[in-house]
C-alpha positions as protocol buffer text, in pm:
chain_id: "A"
residue {
  index: 1
  type: GLY
  ca { x: 18699 y: -6757 z: 16031 }
}
residue {
  index: 2
  type: GLY
  ca { x: 19030 y: -6658 z: 16163 }
}
residue {
  index: 3
  type: ALA
  ca { x: 19161 y: -6344 z: 16371 }
}
residue {
  index: 4
  type: VAL
  ca { x: 19086 y: -6032 z: 16207 }
}
residue {
  index: 5
  type: PRO
  ca { x: 19354 y: -5783 z: 16262 }
}
residue {
  index: 6
  type: ALA
  ca { x: 19263 y: -5397 z: 16266 }
}
residue {
  index: 7
  type: ALA
  ca { x: 19228 y: -5243 z: 15920 }
}
residue {
  index: 8
  type: SER
  ca { x: 19093 y: -4936 z: 15753 }
}
residue {
  index: 9
  type: PRO
  ca { x: 18897 y: -5054 z: 15446 }
}
residue {
  index: 10
  type: GLU
  ca { x: 18954 y: -4876 z: 15126 }
}
residue {
  index: 11
  type: GLU
  ca { x: 18721 y: -4834 z: 14837 }
}
residue {
  index: 12
  type: MET
  ca { x: 18807 y: -4793 z: 14467 }
}
residue {
  index: 13
  type: TYR
  ca { x: 18651 y: -4857 z: 14109 }
}
residue {
  index: 14
  type: ASN
  ca { x: 18880 y: -5101 z: 13940 }
}
residue {
  index: 15
  type: GLY
  ca { x: 18757 y: -5032 z: 13578 }
}
residue {
  index: 16
  type: HIS
  ca { x: 18491 y: -5304 z: 13615 }
}
residue {
  index: 17
  type: SER
  ca { x: 18329 y: -5293 z: 13950 }
}
residue {
  index: 18
  type: PHE
  ca { x: 18329 y: -5087 z: 14284 }
}
residue {
  index: 19
  type: GLU
  ca { x: 18546 y: -5286 z: 14539 }
}
residue {
  index: 20
  type: VAL
  ca { x: 18657 y: -5271 z: 14900 }
}
residue {
  index: 21
  type: GLU
  ca { x: 18987 y: -5362 z: 14999 }
}
residue {
  index: 22
  type: HIS
  ca { x: 19197 y: -5392 z: 15314 }
}
residue {
  index: 23
  type: LEU
  ca { x: 18926 y: -5559 z: 15527 }
}
residue {
  index: 24
  type: GLY
  ca { x: 19194 y: -5720 z: 15757 }
}
residue {
  index: 25
  type: ALA
  ca { x: 19203 y: -6064 z: 15576 }
}
residue {
  index: 26
  type: PRO
  ca { x: 18937 y: -6259 z: 15788 }
}
residue {
  index: 27
  type: THR
  ca { x: 18971 y: -6630 z: 15672 }
}
residue {
  index: 28
  type: LEU
  ca { x: 18757 y: -6920 z: 15560 }
}
residue {
  index: 29
  type: PHE
  ca { x: 18852 y: -7272 z: 15625 }
}
residue {
  index: 30
  type: ILE
  ca { x: 18736 y: -7474 z: 15294 }
}
residue {
  index: 31
  type: ASP
  ca { x: 18817 y: -7822 z: 15195 }
}
residue {
  index: 32
  type: GLY
  ca { x: 19105 y: -7833 z: 15442 }
}
residue {
  index: 33
  type: ALA
  ca { x: 19267 y: -7501 z: 15351 }
}
residue {
  index: 34
  type: SER
  ca { x: 19245 y: -7143 z: 15444 }
}
residue {
  index: 35
  type: TYR
  ca { x: 19142 y: -6858 z: 15219 }
}
residue {
  index: 36
  type: ALA
  ca { x: 19174 y: -6496 z: 15304 }
}
residue {
  index: 37
  type: LEU
  ca { x: 18915 y: -6238 z: 15219 }
}
residue {
  index: 38
  type: ARG
  ca { x: 19095 y: -5989 z: 14977 }
}
residue {
  index: 39
  type: ARG
  ca { x: 18820 y: -5786 z: 14823 }
}
residue {
  index: 40
  type: ILE
  ca { x: 18446 y: -5730 z: 14812 }
}
residue {
  index: 41
  type: MET
  ca { x: 18306 y: -5647 z: 14468 }
}
residue {
  index: 42
  type: THR
  ca { x: 17960 y: -5538 z: 14346 }
}
residue {
  index: 43
  type: ARG
  ca { x: 17788 y: -5648 z: 14034 }
}
residue {
  index: 44
  type: THR
  ca { x: 17474 y: -5472 z: 13876 }
}
residue {
  index: 45
  type: PRO
  ca { x: 17282 y: -5672 z: 13797 }
}
residue {
  index: 46
  type: ALA
  ca { x: 17357 y: -5996 z: 13968 }
}
residue {
  index: 47
  type: GLU
  ca { x: 17556 y: -6239 z: 13781 }
}
residue {
  index: 48
  type: HIS
  ca { x: 17404 y: -6547 z: 13966 }
}
residue {
  index: 49
  type: MET
  ca { x: 17056 y: -6646 z: 13921 }
}
residue {
  index: 50
  type: LEU
  ca { x: 16801 y: -6816 z: 14166 }
}
residue {
  index: 51
  type: ASP
  ca { x: 16512 y: -7023 z: 14029 }
}
residue {
  index: 52
  type: GLY
  ca { x: 16584 y: -6851 z: 13687 }
}
residue {
  index: 53
  type: ARG
  ca { x: 16556 y: -6508 z: 13824 }
}
residue {
  index: 54
  type: ARG
  ca { x: 16835 y: -6233 z: 13799 }
}
residue {
  index: 55
  type: TYR
  ca { x: 16844 y: -5968 z: 14081 }
}
residue {
  index: 56
  type: ALA
  ca { x: 16940 y: -5611 z: 14081 }
}
residue {
  index: 57
  type: LEU
  ca { x: 17261 y: -5638 z: 14277 }
}
residue {
  index: 58
  type: GLU
  ca { x: 17508 y: -5891 z: 14399 }
}
residue {
  index: 59
  type: ILE
  ca { x: 17792 y: -5853 z: 14647 }
}
residue {
  index: 60
  type: GLN
  ca { x: 18092 y: -6087 z: 14600 }
}
residue {
  index: 61
  type: LEU
  ca { x: 18319 y: -6153 z: 14867 }
}
residue {
  index: 62
  type: MET
  ca { x: 18646 y: -6287 z: 14712 }
}
residue {
  index: 63
  type: HIS
  ca { x: 18898 y: -6499 z: 14900 }
}
residue {
  index: 64
  type: GLU
  ca { x: 19242 y: -6598 z: 14812 }
}
residue {
  index: 65
  type: PRO
  ca { x: 19459 y: -6907 z: 14924 }
}
residue {
  index: 66
  type: GLU
  ca { x: 19658 y: -6828 z: 15243 }
}
residue {
  index: 67
  type: GLY
  ca { x: 19932 y: -6989 z: 15412 }
}
residue {
  index: 68
  type: ALA
  ca { x: 20088 y: -7332 z: 15367 }
}
residue {
  index: 69
  type: GLY
  ca { x: 19901 y: -7634 z: 15273 }
}
residue {
  index: 70
  type: GLN
  ca { x: 19717 y: -7785 z: 14973 }
}
residue {
  index: 71
  type: HIS
  ca { x: 19469 y: -7542 z: 14833 }
}
residue {
  index: 72
  type: GLN
  ca { x: 19217 y: -7708 z: 14608 }
}
residue {
  index: 73
  type: HIS
  ca { x: 19082 y: -7364 z: 14480 }
}
residue {
  index: 74
  type: ALA
  ca { x: 19226 y: -7090 z: 14290 }
}
residue {
  index: 75
  type: ALA
  ca { x: 18989 y: -6874 z: 14488 }
}
residue {
  index: 76
  type: VAL
  ca { x: 18667 y: -6881 z: 14700 }
}
residue {
  index: 77
  type: GLY
  ca { x: 18380 y: -6659 z: 14621 }
}
residue {
  index: 78
  type: VAL
  ca { x: 18098 y: -6597 z: 14868 }
}
residue {
  index: 79
  type: SER
  ca { x: 17800 y: -6410 z: 14697 }
}
residue {
  index: 80
  type: VAL
  ca { x: 17492 y: -6250 z: 14825 }
}
residue {
  index: 81
  type: LEU
  ca { x: 17205 y: -6124 z: 14613 }
}
residue {
  index: 82
  type: PHE
  ca { x: 17000 y: -5833 z: 14668 }
}
residue {
  index: 83
  type: ASP
  ca { x: 16631 y: -5771 z: 14564 }
}
residue {
  index: 84
  type: GLU
  ca { x: 16478 y: -5409 z: 14578 }
}
residue {
  index: 85
  type: ARG
  ca { x: 16136 y: -5577 z: 14576 }
}
residue {
  index: 86
  type: LEU
  ca { x: 16183 y: -5737 z: 14925 }
}
residue {
  index: 87
  type: GLU
  ca { x: 16028 y: -5585 z: 15240 }
}
residue {
  index: 88
  type: GLY
  ca { x: 16234 y: -5531 z: 15535 }
}
residue {
  index: 89
  type: SER
  ca { x: 16554 y: -5331 z: 15639 }
}
residue {
  index: 90
  type: PRO
  ca { x: 16853 y: -5359 z: 15397 }
}
residue {
  index: 91
  type: PRO
  ca { x: 17194 y: -5396 z: 15555 }
}
residue {
  index: 92
  type: GLY
  ca { x: 17330 y: -5054 z: 15659 }
}
residue {
  index: 93
  type: PHE
  ca { x: 17667 y: -5125 z: 15507 }
}
residue {
  index: 94
  type: VAL
  ca { x: 17525 y: -5137 z: 15150 }
}
residue {
  index: 95
  type: SER
  ca { x: 17398 y: -4785 z: 15174 }
}
residue {
  index: 96
  type: LYS
  ca { x: 17739 y: -4648 z: 15307 }
}
residue {
  index: 97
  type: LEU
  ca { x: 17897 y: -4836 z: 15007 }
}
residue {
  index: 98
  type: ALA
  ca { x: 17645 y: -4704 z: 14747 }
}
residue {
  index: 99
  type: SER
  ca { x: 17689 y: -4347 z: 14872 }
}
residue {
  index: 100
  type: ALA
  ca { x: 18076 y: -4380 z: 14832 }
}
residue {
  index: 101
  type: ALA
  ca { x: 18060 y: -4546 z: 14489 }
}
residue {
  index: 102
  type: PRO
  ca { x: 18023 y: -4215 z: 14274 }
}
residue {
  index: 103
  type: ASP
  ca { x: 18354 y: -4073 z: 14439 }
}
residue {
  index: 104
  type: ALA
  ca { x: 18550 y: -4397 z: 14392 }
}
residue {
  index: 105
  type: THR
  ca { x: 18854 y: -4373 z: 14146 }
}
residue {
  index: 106
  type: ARG
  ca { x: 19121 y: -4626 z: 14052 }
}
residue {
  index: 107
  type: VAL
  ca { x: 19321 y: -4534 z: 14341 }
}
residue {
  index: 108
  type: ALA
  ca { x: 19220 y: -4709 z: 14661 }
}
residue {
  index: 109
  type: ARG
  ca { x: 19139 y: -4477 z: 14947 }
}
residue {
  index: 110
  type: GLN
  ca { x: 18896 y: -4470 z: 15239 }
}
residue {
  index: 111
  type: LEU
  ca { x: 18573 y: -4330 z: 15138 }
}
residue {
  index: 112
  type: VAL
  ca { x: 18338 y: -4496 z: 15393 }
}
residue {
  index: 113
  type: HIS
  ca { x: 18458 y: -4422 z: 15739 }
}
residue {
  index: 114
  type: GLY
  ca { x: 18378 y: -4655 z: 16025 }
}
residue {
  index: 115
  type: LEU
  ca { x: 18317 y: -4958 z: 15797 }
}
residue {
  index: 116
  type: THR
  ca { x: 18435 y: -5294 z: 15950 }
}
residue {
  index: 117
  type: PHE
  ca { x: 18430 y: -5649 z: 15864 }
}
residue {
  index: 118
  type: SER
  ca { x: 18243 y: -5712 z: 16163 }
}
residue {
  index: 119
  type: GLU
  ca { x: 17955 y: -5504 z: 16039 }
}
residue {
  index: 120
  type: ILE
  ca { x: 17945 y: -5680 z: 15705 }
}
residue {
  index: 121
  type: ASN
  ca { x: 17961 y: -6023 z: 15872 }
}
residue {
  index: 122
  type: ALA
  ca { x: 17686 y: -5936 z: 16123 }
}
residue {
  index: 123
  type: ALA
  ca { x: 17455 y: -5813 z: 15825 }
}
residue {
  index: 124
  type: LEU
  ca { x: 17541 y: -6120 z: 15583 }
}
residue {
  index: 125
  type: GLY
  ca { x: 17601 y: -6390 z: 15828 }
}
residue {
  index: 126
  type: GLN
  ca { x: 17250 y: -6505 z: 15884 }
}
residue {
  index: 127
  type: SER
  ca { x: 17171 y: -6517 z: 15496 }
}
residue {
  index: 128
  type: LEU
  ca { x: 17468 y: -6741 z: 15453 }
}
residue {
  index: 129
  type: LYS
  ca { x: 17296 y: -7030 z: 15656 }
}
residue {
  index: 130
  type: GLU
  ca { x: 17162 y: -7175 z: 15361 }
}
residue {
  index: 131
  type: TYR
  ca { x: 17342 y: -7157 z: 15026 }
}
residue {
  index: 132
  type: TYR
  ca { x: 17453 y: -7330 z: 14705 }
}
residue {
  index: 133
  type: ARG
  ca { x: 17777 y: -7434 z: 14631 }
}
residue {
  index: 134
  type: TYR
  ca { x: 17939 y: -7502 z: 14287 }
}
residue {
  index: 135
  type: PRO
  ca { x: 18281 y: -7507 z: 14093 }
}
residue {
  index: 136
  type: GLY
  ca { x: 18317 y: -7230 z: 13854 }
}
residue {
  index: 137
  type: SER
  ca { x: 18545 y: -6959 z: 13761 }
}
residue {
  index: 138
  type: LEU
  ca { x: 18624 y: -6593 z: 13820 }
}
residue {
  index: 139
  type: THR
  ca { x: 18345 y: -6364 z: 13651 }
}
residue {
  index: 140
  type: ASN
  ca { x: 18588 y: -6099 z: 13510 }
}
residue {
  index: 141
  type: PRO
  ca { x: 18874 y: -6158 z: 13260 }
}
residue {
  index: 142
  type: PRO
  ca { x: 19079 y: -6380 z: 13258 }
}
residue {
  index: 143
  type: CYS
  ca { x: 18789 y: -6583 z: 13405 }
}
residue {
  index: 144
  type: THR
  ca { x: 19022 y: -6832 z: 13582 }
}
residue {
  index: 145
  type: GLU
  ca { x: 18889 y: -7162 z: 13662 }
}
residue {
  index: 146
  type: GLY
  ca { x: 18892 y: -7341 z: 13988 }
}
residue {
  index: 147
  type: VAL
  ca { x: 18679 y: -7091 z: 14201 }
}
residue {
  index: 148
  type: ALA
  ca { x: 18467 y: -7253 z: 14478 }
}
residue {
  index: 149
  type: TRP
  ca { x: 18129 y: -7050 z: 14463 }
}
residue {
  index: 150
  type: PHE
  ca { x: 17899 y: -7007 z: 14773 }
}
residue {
  index: 151
  type: VAL
  ca { x: 17578 y: -6836 z: 14699 }
}
residue {
  index: 152
  type: ALA
  ca { x: 17328 y: -6739 z: 14953 }
}
residue {
  index: 153
  type: ARG
  ca { x: 16984 y: -6912 z: 14894 }
}
residue {
  index: 154
  type: HIS
  ca { x: 16792 y: -6607 z: 15005 }
}
residue {
  index: 155
  type: PRO
  ca { x: 16830 y: -6272 z: 14883 }
}
residue {
  index: 156
  type: LEU
  ca { x: 16837 y: -5961 z: 15095 }
}
residue {
  index: 157
  type: PRO
  ca { x: 16656 y: -5630 z: 15063 }
}
residue {
  index: 158
  type: VAL
  ca { x: 16831 y: -5342 z: 14909 }
}
residue {
  index: 159
  type: LYS
  ca { x: 16698 y: -4966 z: 14839 }
}
residue {
  index: 160
  type: GLU
  ca { x: 16649 y: -4894 z: 14487 }
}
residue {
  index: 161
  type: GLU
  ca { x: 16845 y: -4569 z: 14549 }
}
residue {
  index: 162
  type: ASP
  ca { x: 17151 y: -4772 z: 14648 }
}
residue {
  index: 163
  type: VAL
  ca { x: 17100 y: -5001 z: 14329 }
}
residue {
  index: 164
  type: ARG
  ca { x: 17065 y: -4683 z: 14110 }
}
residue {
  index: 165
  type: ARG
  ca { x: 17407 y: -4543 z: 14260 }
}
residue {
  index: 166
  type: PHE
  ca { x: 17602 y: -4861 z: 14210 }
}
residue {
  index: 167
  type: ARG
  ca { x: 17467 y: -4873 z: 13849 }
}
residue {
  index: 168
  type: MET
  ca { x: 17546 y: -4516 z: 13777 }
}
residue {
  index: 169
  type: SER
  ca { x: 17900 y: -4581 z: 13880 }
}
residue {
  index: 170
  type: GLU
  ca { x: 17980 y: -4904 z: 13719 }
}
residue {
  index: 171
  type: GLY
  ca { x: 17703 y: -4948 z: 13458 }
}
residue {
  index: 172
  type: ASP
  ca { x: 17588 y: -5299 z: 13386 }
}
residue {
  index: 173
  type: ASN
  ca { x: 17911 y: -5497 z: 13488 }
}
residue {
  index: 174
  type: ALA
  ca { x: 17783 y: -5831 z: 13514 }
}
residue {
  index: 175
  type: ARG
  ca { x: 17910 y: -6125 z: 13333 }
}
residue {
  index: 176
  type: PRO
  ca { x: 17625 y: -6298 z: 13134 }
}
residue {
  index: 177
  type: PRO
  ca { x: 17491 y: -6609 z: 13301 }
}
residue {
  index: 178
  type: GLN
  ca { x: 17686 y: -6912 z: 13203 }
}
residue {
  index: 179
  type: PRO
  ca { x: 17555 y: -7262 z: 13116 }
}
residue {
  index: 180
  type: LEU
  ca { x: 17592 y: -7530 z: 13398 }
}
residue {
  index: 181
  type: ASN
  ca { x: 17770 y: -7771 z: 13172 }
}
residue {
  index: 182
  type: ALA
  ca { x: 17870 y: -8066 z: 13371 }
}
residue {
  index: 183
  type: ARG
  ca { x: 17902 y: -7873 z: 13687 }
}
residue {
  index: 184
  type: THR
  ca { x: 17694 y: -8000 z: 14004 }
}
residue {
  index: 185
  type: VAL
  ca { x: 17517 y: -7761 z: 14227 }
}
residue {
  index: 186
  type: GLN
  ca { x: 17488 y: -7841 z: 14590 }
}
residue {
  index: 187
  type: TYR
  ca { x: 17221 y: -7701 z: 14822 }
}
residue {
  index: 188
  type: ILE
  ca { x: 17360 y: -7677 z: 15187 }
}
residue {
  index: 189
  type: ALA
  ca { x: 17130 y: -7588 z: 15482 }
}
């Protein structure tokens, strides 16, 4: 990733999902081009499935093309699934976001004080060592095609209370699973 300028993340409810914006635009370099993190969104239940199983929560880190150069993708989505049945300590930032979700409105404002991309990256980085990659689309209208999706192979633990808070705030906001059609899913470790 690229340099991360100082930023104060702001949270909002966009009418479809709980969202975090203004994370300092850390970047990914994918297929020869740069993509900046623009928002983090939550989905209850998860939109992606692993081995036919749908999980309680999904956090999507959505990146958009940045800078000059040839961008092969309309966007890049990095997705982590969460399972309330897993043992272990959930990432602390998830509880911070869940506690703010009920207060989110359509106006972006800072609800979670002290949240940084570094904290999120530290919590999720290890889970992204193994992932699936496939070509897909955005999961909310207009469902734009040309999105490179990276889905973590191993779900992380989450507290049932946190899932409940997200669900109370945004309802069931997941797009139904879509058929693979002719898409190829790659496993990368």
